[in-house]
C-alpha positions in Angstrom: 40.0 132.9 -8.8 39.0 136.6 -8.4 35.4 135.8 -9.5 35.2 132.9 -7.2 36.5 135.0 -4.2 33.8 137.5 -4.8 31.2 134.7 -4.4 32.9 132.4 -1.9 34.9 133.9 0.9 38.6 133.2 1.0 38.3 131.5 4.4 35.9 129.0 2.9 38.2 128.3 0.0 41.1 127.9 2.4 39.2 125.5 4.6 38.0 123.5 1.6 41.6 122.4 1.0 42.5 121.9 4.7 44.1 118.7 5.8 41.4 118.2 8.4 38.2 116.5 7.2 36.0 118.5 9.6 37.2 121.8 8.2 36.7 120.6 4.6 33.2 119.4 5.5 32.2 122.7 7.1 33.5 124.6 4.1 31.5 122.3 1.8 28.3 123.2 3.7 29.1 126.8 3.2 29.5 126.2 -0.6 26.2 124.4 -0.6 24.4 127.4 1.0 26.1 129.9 -1.4 25.1 127.9 -4.5 21.6 127.5 -3.2 21.3 131.3 -2.9 22.7 131.8 -6.4 20.2 129.2 -7.7 17.3 130.9 -6.1 18.3 134.2 -7.6 18.9 132.6 -11.0 22.5 133.7 -11.3 23.7 130.9 -13.5 26.8 132.6 -14.6 28.2 132.7 -11.0 27.1 129.1 -10.4 29.0 128.1 -13.5 32.0 130.1 -12.3 31.9 128.3 -8.8 31.8 124.9 -10.4 34.6 125.7 -12.8 36.8 127.0 -10.0 36.1 123.9 -7.9 37.2 121.8 -10.9 40.3 123.6 -12.1 41.6 125.0 -8.8 40.8 122.0 -6.6 40.0 118.6 -8.3 42.8 119.1 -10.9 45.2 120.4 -8.3 48.5 118.5 -7.7 47.8 118.6 -4.0 45.7 115.7 -2.6 43.9 117.8 0.0 42.8 120.3 -2.7 41.5 117.4 -4.8 39.6 116.0 -1.8 38.1 119.5 -1.1 37.2 120.0 -4.7 35.2 116.7 -4.8 33.4 117.5 -1.6 32.7 121.0 -3.0 31.2 119.7 -6.3 28.9 117.3 -4.4 27.9 120.2 -2.1 27.2 122.5 -5.1 25.0 119.8 -6.6 23.0 119.5 -3.4 22.6 123.2 -3.3 21.4 123.2 -6.9 18.8 120.5 -6.2 16.3 120.4 -9.2 18.5 122.7 -11.4 21.6 120.4 -11.0 20.9 118.5 -14.2 21.9 121.4 -16.4 25.3 121.5 -14.8 26.1 117.8 -14.9 28.4 118.2 -17.9 30.6 120.4 -15.7 30.2 118.4 -12.4 30.5 114.7 -13.4 33.6 114.5 -15.6 36.1 115.7 -13.0 34.6 113.3 -10.4 34.9 110.4 -12.8 38.5 111.4 -13.6 39.3 111.2 -9.8 38.3 107.5 -9.8 41.8 106.8 -11.2 43.6 109.1 -8.8 46.8 107.6 -7.3 45.7 108.6 -3.8 43.3 106.1 -2.4 41.6 108.7 -0.2 40.9 110.8 -3.3 39.3 107.8 -4.9 37.2 107.2 -1.8 36.0 110.9 -1.8 35.3 110.6 -5.5 32.9 107.6 -4.8 31.3 109.6 -2.0 30.9 112.7 -4.1 29.3 110.8 -7.0 27.0 109.0 -4.6 25.7 112.4 -3.3 25.5 113.8 -6.8 23.5 110.7 -8.0 21.1 111.0 -5.1 20.2 114.5 -6.2 19.9 114.1 -9.9 18.6 110.5 -10.1 17.4 109.8 -13.6 19.2 112.7 -15.2 22.4 110.8 -14.2 21.7 108.1 -16.9 23.4 110.1 -19.7 26.7 109.3 -18.0 25.9 105.7 -17.3 28.5 104.0 -19.6 31.3 106.1 -18.1 30.1 105.5 -14.6 29.8 101.8 -15.3 33.3 101.7 -16.7 34.6 103.5 -13.6 32.8 101.2 -11.2 34.1 98.2 -13.0 37.6 99.4 -12.4 36.9 100.3 -8.8 35.6 96.8 -8.1 39.2 95.6 -8.2 40.6 98.5 -6.1 43.4 97.5 -3.7 41.9 99.7 -0.9 39.1 98.1 1.1 37.5 101.4 1.9 37.4 102.4 -1.7 35.8 99.1 -2.6 33.2 99.5 0.1 32.4 103.0 -1.1 32.2 101.8 -4.7 29.8 99.0 -3.7 27.5 101.6 -2.1 27.6 103.7 -5.2 27.0 100.7 -7.4 23.8 99.8 -5.5 22.5 103.3 -5.9 23.3 103.4 -9.6 21.4 100.1 -10.0 18.4 101.5 -8.2 18.5 104.6 -10.5 18.7 102.5 -13.7 15.9 100.1 -12.7 13.5 103.0 -12.2 14.7 105.1 -15.2 13.0 105.1 -18.6 16.0 106.7 -20.3 18.4 103.8 -19.9 19.7 102.5 -23.3 20.4 98.8 -23.3 21.6 99.0 -26.9 24.4 101.4 -25.9 25.3 99.4 -22.8 25.6 95.9 -24.4 28.9 96.6 -26.3 30.5 97.8 -23.1 29.3 94.7 -21.3 30.5 92.4 -24.0 34.0 93.9 -24.0 34.4 93.0 -20.3 32.8 89.6 -20.1 36.0 87.7 -20.7 37.9 89.5 -17.9 39.3 86.9 -15.4 39.4 89.1 -12.3 36.9 87.6 -9.8 35.8 91.0 -8.5 35.0 92.2 -12.0 33.2 89.0 -12.7 31.0 89.4 -9.6 30.4 93.0 -10.6 29.3 92.0 -14.2 27.0 89.1 -13.1 25.4 91.4 -10.6 24.6 94.0 -13.3 23.3 91.3 -15.7 21.0 89.9 -13.0 19.7 93.4 -12.1 19.0 94.5 -15.7 17.4 91.2 -16.5 14.9 91.8 -13.6 13.7 95.0 -15.2 10.5 94.2 -17.2 11.2 97.0 -19.7 14.8 95.9 -20.5 15.0 93.0 -22.9 18.3 91.3 -21.8 17.2 88.0 -23.3 17.3 89.6 -26.8 21.0 90.4 -26.2 21.9 87.2 -24.4 24.1 86.0 -27.4 26.4 89.0 -26.7 27.4 87.9 -23.3 26.4 84.2 -23.0 29.9 83.0 -23.7 31.2 85.2 -20.9 28.7 83.7 -18.4 29.7 80.2 -19.4 33.3 81.1 -19.0 32.6 82.0 -15.4 31.2 78.5 -14.6 34.8 77.3 -14.3 36.0 80.1 -12.0 38.0 79.1 -9.0 35.6 80.9 -6.7 32.5 78.9 -5.7 30.5 82.1 -5.3 31.2 83.3 -8.8 30.3 79.9 -10.3 27.1 79.9 -8.3 26.2 83.4 -9.4 26.9 82.6 -13.1 24.9 79.4 -12.9 22.0 81.2 -11.2 22.0 83.8 -14.0 22.1 81.1 -16.7 19.3 79.1 -15.1 17.1 82.2 -15.1 17.8 82.9 -18.7 17.1 79.3 -19.7 13.7 79.6 -18.0 13.0 82.8 -19.8 13.9 81.0 -23.1 11.4 78.3 -22.4 8.7 80.9 -21.9 9.6 83.2 -24.8 8.0 82.9 -28.2 10.9 84.4 -30.0 14.5 83.4 -29.3 17.7 83.6 -31.4 18.7 80.0 -31.0 21.2 80.0 -33.8 23.8 82.5 -32.4 23.7 80.9 -29.0 24.0 77.3 -30.5 27.5 78.2 -31.8 28.5 79.2 -28.2 27.0 76.1 -26.6 28.7 73.8 -29.1 32.1 75.2 -28.1 31.4 75.1 -24.4 30.2 71.5 -24.6 33.9 70.6 -25.2 35.1 72.5 -22.2 37.6 70.7 -19.9 35.5 71.8 -17.0 32.8 69.3 -16.1 30.3 71.8 -14.8 30.6 73.9 -17.9 30.1 70.8 -20.1 27.0 69.7 -18.1 25.5 73.2 -18.3 26.2 73.5 -22.1 24.8 70.1 -22.9 21.7 70.8 -20.8 21.1 74.0 -22.8 21.6 72.1 -26.1 19.1 69.6 -25.0 16.5 72.3 -24.3 17.4 74.1 -27.6 16.9 70.9 -29.6 13.4 70.5 -28.0 12.4 74.1 -28.3 14.3 75.4 -31.3 13.5 72.6 -33.7 13.6 73.8 -37.3 15.5 76.9 -36.4 18.5 74.8 -35.6 18.6 72.8 -38.8 21.7 74.6 -40.2 23.5 73.8 -37.0 22.6 70.1 -36.6 26.0 69.0 -37.7 27.7 71.2 -35.1 25.3 70.1 -32.4 25.9 66.5 -33.3 29.6 67.1 -33.1 29.1 68.4 -29.5 26.8 65.6 -28.4 28.6 62.5 -29.6 31.8 63.0 -27.5 29.7 63.8 -24.4 27.9 60.4 -24.8 31.2 58.9 -23.5 31.9 61.5 -20.9 33.4 60.3 -17.6 30.6 62.2 -15.7 27.4 60.2 -15.6 25.1 63.2 -15.6 26.7 64.5 -18.8 26.3 61.1 -20.4 22.6 60.9 -19.5 21.8 64.3 -20.9 23.9 63.8 -24.0 22.0 60.5 -24.8 18.7 62.2 -24.3 19.7 65.1 -26.5 21.0 62.7 -29.2 17.7 60.8 -29.2 15.7 64.1 -29.5 17.9 65.3 -32.4 17.7 62.0 -34.3 14.0 61.9 -33.9 13.5 65.1 -35.8 12.6 64.4 -39.4 13.9 67.1 -41.7 13.8 67.4 -45.5 17.4 67.6 -46.8 16.2 70.4 -49.0 15.6 72.6 -45.9 19.2 73.7 -45.4 19.9 70.3 -44.0 23.7 69.8 -44.5 23.9 66.1 -45.1 27.5 66.1 -46.0 28.5 68.0 -42.8 26.5 65.6 -40.6 28.0 62.5 -42.2 31.4 64.1 -41.9 30.9 64.5 -38.1 29.7 60.9 -37.8 32.7 59.7 -39.8 35.1 61.6 -37.6 33.6 60.3 -34.4 34.1 56.7 -35.7 37.7 57.3 -34.8 36.8 58.1 -31.2 38.6 56.1 -28.6 35.2 55.6 -26.8 33.0 52.7 -27.9 29.7 54.4 -27.0 30.5 57.4 -29.2 31.4 55.2 -32.2 28.2 53.2 -31.7 26.0 56.4 -31.8 27.9 57.7 -34.8 26.9 54.5 -36.6 23.3 54.8 -35.5 23.3 58.2 -37.1 24.6 56.9 -40.4 22.1 54.1 -40.3 19.2 56.4 -39.6 20.2 58.8 -42.3 20.7 56.0 -44.8 17.2 54.6 -44.0 15.5 58.0 -44.3 17.5 59.6 -47.1 19.3 56.8 -49.0 19.8 58.7 -52.2 21.3 61.8 -50.5 23.6 59.6 -48.3 24.8 57.6 -51.2 25.8 60.8 -53.0 28.4 61.3 -50.2 29.4 57.6 -50.0 32.9 58.2 -51.3 33.5 60.4 -48.2 32.5 57.7 -45.7 32.9 54.3 -47.3 36.6 53.8 -46.6 36.0 54.7 -42.9 33.1 52.3 -42.7 35.2 49.5 -44.2 38.0 50.1 -41.8 35.5 50.1 -38.9 35.1 46.4 -39.6 38.3 45.9 -37.8 37.0 47.7 -34.7 37.8 46.1 -31.3 34.1 46.2 -30.3 31.7 43.4 -31.5 28.7 45.8 -31.3 30.5 48.3 -33.5 31.3 45.6 -36.1 27.7 44.4 -36.1 26.4 47.9 -36.7 28.9 48.6 -39.4 27.8 45.4 -41.1 24.2 46.5 -40.9 25.1 49.7 -42.7 27.2 47.9 -45.3 24.3 45.5 -45.9 22.0 48.5 -46.5 24.6 50.0 -48.9 25.2 46.7 -50.6 21.7 46.5 -52.0 23.6 48.0 -55.0 25.6 45.2 -56.7 28.6 47.4 -57.2 28.9 48.2 -53.5 28.2 44.6 -52.6 31.2 43.5 -54.7 33.3 46.3 -53.3 32.5 45.3 -49.7 33.4 41.6 -50.2 36.6 42.5 -52.0 37.6 44.8 -49.1 36.7 42.1 -46.6 39.0 39.6 -48.3 41.7 42.2 -48.5 41.4 42.9 -44.8 41.5 39.3 -43.9 44.6 38.8 -46.1 46.6 41.6 -44.5 45.4 40.9 -40.9 45.1 37.2 -40.1 44.2 38.1 -36.5 41.1 39.8 -37.8 40.1 36.6 -39.6 40.7 34.6 -36.5 39.0 37.0 -34.1 36.2 38.4 -36.2 36.0 36.3 -39.4 33.1 34.1 -38.2 31.2 37.0 -36.7 31.5 39.1 -39.9 30.7 36.3 -42.4 27.7 35.0 -40.4 26.2 38.5 -40.0 26.6 39.2 -43.7 25.0 36.0 -44.5 21.9 37.0 -42.4 21.8 40.5 -43.9 22.7 39.8 -47.5 21.6 36.2 -48.2 24.1 33.5 -47.4 24.3 32.0 -50.9 25.0 35.4 -52.5 27.8 36.1 -50.0 29.4 32.6 -50.4 29.2 32.7 -54.1 31.0 36.1 -54.2 33.7 35.0 -51.7 34.3 31.9 -53.7 34.6 33.8 -57.0 37.2 36.2 -55.4 39.2 33.4 -53.7 39.3 31.2 -56.8 41.7 33.7 -58.4 43.5 34.6 -55.1 47.3 35.0 -55.8 48.3 34.4 -52.2 47.6 30.6 -52.1 48.5 30.2 -48.4 45.9 32.9 -47.5 43.4 31.3 -49.9 43.7 28.0 -48.1 43.3 29.6 -44.6 40.3 31.7 -45.8 38.6 28.7 -47.4 39.1 26.6 -44.3 37.5 29.4 -42.2 34.5 29.7 -44.6 34.1 25.9 -44.7 34.0 25.7 -40.9 31.3 28.4 -40.8 29.4 26.6 -43.5 29.4 23.3 -41.6 28.6 24.7 -38.2 26.7 28.0 -38.3 23.0 28.0 -37.7 22.7 31.0 -40.1 23.8 28.8 -43.0 21.4 25.9 -42.4 19.5 26.6 -45.6 22.7 26.7 -47.5 23.6 23.3 -46.2 20.2 21.9 -47.1 20.6 23.3 -50.7 24.1 21.6 -51.0 22.6 18.3 -49.9 20.4 18.5 -53.0 23.4 18.9 -55.3 22.6 15.6 -57.2 18.9 16.1 -57.5 18.5 19.9 -57.7 19.8 22.3 -60.3 20.2 25.1 -57.8 22.1 22.8 -55.4 24.3 21.6 -58.2 25.1 25.1 -59.3 26.0 26.2 -55.8 28.2 23.1 -55.3 30.1 23.9 -58.5 30.4 27.5 -57.6 32.0 26.8 -54.2 34.1 23.8 -55.4 36.4 26.0 -57.5 37.7 27.9 -54.5 37.3 25.1 -52.0 40.0 23.3 -54.0 42.5 25.5 -52.1 42.1 23.2 -49.1 42.1 19.4 -49.1 40.1 19.2 -45.9 37.6 21.8 -47.1 36.9 20.1 -50.4 36.4 16.7 -48.6 34.0 18.4 -46.2 32.1 20.0 -49.1 31.8 16.7 -51.0 30.7 14.9 -48.0 28.1 17.6 -47.2 26.8 17.6 -50.7 26.6 13.8 -51.3 27.4 11.5 -48.5 25.5 12.5 -45.4 22.7 9.9 -45.9 24.3 6.6 -44.9 21.1 4.8 -45.9 21.7 5.9 -49.5 25.5 6.5 -49.6 27.6 4.2 -47.6 30.9 5.6 -48.8 31.0 8.2 -46.0 31.1 5.4 -43.4 33.7 3.5 -45.3 35.9 6.6 -45.6 35.6 7.3 -41.9 36.3 3.7 -40.9 39.4 3.9 -43.1 40.5 6.9 -41.3 39.9 5.1 -38.0 42.2 2.3 -39.0 45.0 4.8 -39.7 44.8 6.4 -36.3 46.8 5.1 -33.3 44.3 3.1 -31.1 45.4 4.8 -27.9 45.0 8.3 -29.3 42.2 10.7 -28.3 41.3 11.2 -32.0 40.8 7.4 -32.4 38.5 7.2 -29.4 36.5 10.3 -30.4 35.9 9.1 -34.0 35.1 5.6 -32.8 32.5 6.9 -30.4 31.0 9.0 -33.2 30.8 6.1 -35.6 29.0 4.0 -32.9 26.2 6.6 -32.9 25.2 5.8 -36.5 21.9 3.9 -36.3 22.1 0.4 -37.8 18.7 0.7 -39.4 19.9 3.5 -41.7 21.7 0.9 -44.0 21.6 -2.8 -44.7 24.0 -5.5 -45.7 23.3 -5.3 -49.4 24.4 -1.7 -49.4 27.6 -2.7 -47.6 28.3 -5.3 -50.2 27.6 -2.9 -53.1 29.9 -0.5 -51.4 32.7 -3.1 -51.1 32.7 -4.0 -54.8 31.9 -2.4 -58.1 32.1 1.2 -59.2 32.1 3.5 -56.2 31.2 6.4 -58.5 27.9 4.6 -59.3 27.2 4.0 -55.6 27.6 7.7 -54.9 25.3 8.7 -57.6 22.7 6.0 -57.2 19.3 7.2 -56.2 15.8 6.3 -57.3 14.5 7.7 -60.5 17.9 8.5 -62.0 20.0 7.1 -64.9 23.8 7.6 -64.8 25.8 8.2 -67.9 29.5 7.3 -68.4 30.8 10.8 -67.7 28.8 11.0 -64.5 25.9 13.1 -65.8 22.5 12.3 -64.4 19.3 12.1 -66.5 16.2 12.3 -64.5 13.2 10.3 -65.7 11.0 13.4 -65.3 13.4 15.6 -67.4 13.7 18.3 -64.8 17.5 17.9 -64.3 19.4 17.4 -67.6 23.0 17.4 -66.4 24.6 16.3 -63.2 28.1 17.0 -61.8 31.1 16.0 -63.9 33.2 14.4 -61.1 36.1 13.6 -63.4 36.4 17.2 -64.4 36.0 18.3 -60.7 38.8 15.9 -59.6 41.1 17.3 -62.3 40.3 20.8 -61.2 41.2 19.9 -57.6 44.5 18.2 -58.6 45.5 21.3 -60.7 44.9 23.6 -57.8 46.8 21.4 -55.3 49.7 21.2 -57.8 49.8 25.0 -57.7 50.0 24.9 -53.9 52.8 22.4 -54.0 54.8 24.5 -56.5 54.3 27.6 -54.3 55.6 25.7 -51.3 58.7 24.5 -53.2 59.4 28.1 -54.4 59.0 29.4 -50.9 61.4 26.8 -49.5 63.9 27.5 -52.2 63.8 31.3 -51.5 64.3 30.6 -47.8 67.3 28.4 -48.5 68.9 30.9 -50.8 68.5 33.6 -48.2 
């Protein structure tokens, strides 16, 4: 203190700690003049002693007025030093920064004022303390005292001006500090941080875009802030960065893609929309760079396709189309298994649109990279099979398209049909609701004859006879009425004159024996649909007509249908032949054929050597029906015993 008194009068030191601001201010002006004289004479030792005294005796004093006077004095000393102040900053700035956390709000206020005046003097030399000053300003942005906040804002603006004009600012040293604070929830801190990001990004010599991955997540986090102003500021900053990305030749898409994928699942609509918009631009701009992240991106897009917000749905669909349009070689870090896993997972989505797009992805990949997709078939096949029970017709049709593509391999074809029969067995409602749709579509995609032959082979050995009967009846109805099976019906009509038709008839006959009505329909379809040649269909139907009550609706319907048969399609001689003689011969009679005793047909031209052994077929039918009767008896006995 003695050294200081020899330089600064005691009265000045006393006034510097006075409770009245005017006295402290006048004392500070005196300190400024004294330091200025010392600087002009080059007495650095005394200058250092003055600064040290102001620090230890005033700014670190337990008395608030002393601390206030010390801060004013340090600022005054800096003004007095002018151009030489830089070499004393290590002594001057630390005690001022320490005062930012003082318990007395007036001391904090004077600390802001002091640092403001110091910064005005030293300007760019001030940058060496930037991180500490930034940290202090960040804390002051949440100060409870309005005057302190106001003073901190003024200081903040000055520091921003200094940084933007300085060539000594180190963005590399600053980014870790910024990253640590980006997830703070306080609205004042958020405004402070966004303000700094915006300012630094506006400086041409500072590459904020290169460090965007370090604070991008924090900006996205602010989009869901309760304050409209903060949301708007964050959105504005993000929009500016996105525009810079579009204009930049070099961008680190990969690190940011991870962040965007997470934010696309945010519960906040605005955050989801912004994230999916960024992903859309990344897919268009990033292209090959994003190949390793295609699966993650797809996992973000597919749920958004069914978002409740229309804007999000639109952008998600556009992004999905862009991503699927990119043709990539699986050898180029293209994780086929991960992409298929995402698509498989999304097949369990509650939203139809998402399930449909997941299937489109599987279909597209299967068409482009069949071999690679089939290598992961075990991972997705069960899910694809279960999807056949989906509540959406469109989903079922798409699944069937995929199955048809997979079923080009005979092993997978057999596996598909076996699973279908199993599903129909355990879920009769599925057979009722979707059976016709599934079977008809498969017949279109995989050849109707192939499908029906495989189904017949499986049902022939079906242990559940009741289910076999129901299933055969369903298949029979589809066979008789579906436009997709018209060629199959034409082939069956040639059963007696065509080897292929006969072979198909025999193949279906074995399983059709499970149902009496189905087997009758098959036989009529195969032999008796030409009344001009085979009159037995009409006789059978007239016989049925005689059995029906005349006042019943069934009698009237059948009678009306029989009246529609044109009379010119048969003649009296045929009716007479049909009324007497061997009916078997009538059924098999056609020009150019000779009929043997066991029902075989020998064509005069030798093209068809063997016909259908009806006696054997009848025995086969009776045996199957006997099994059904025995099963019914056993079932009744079990019910009775219970």
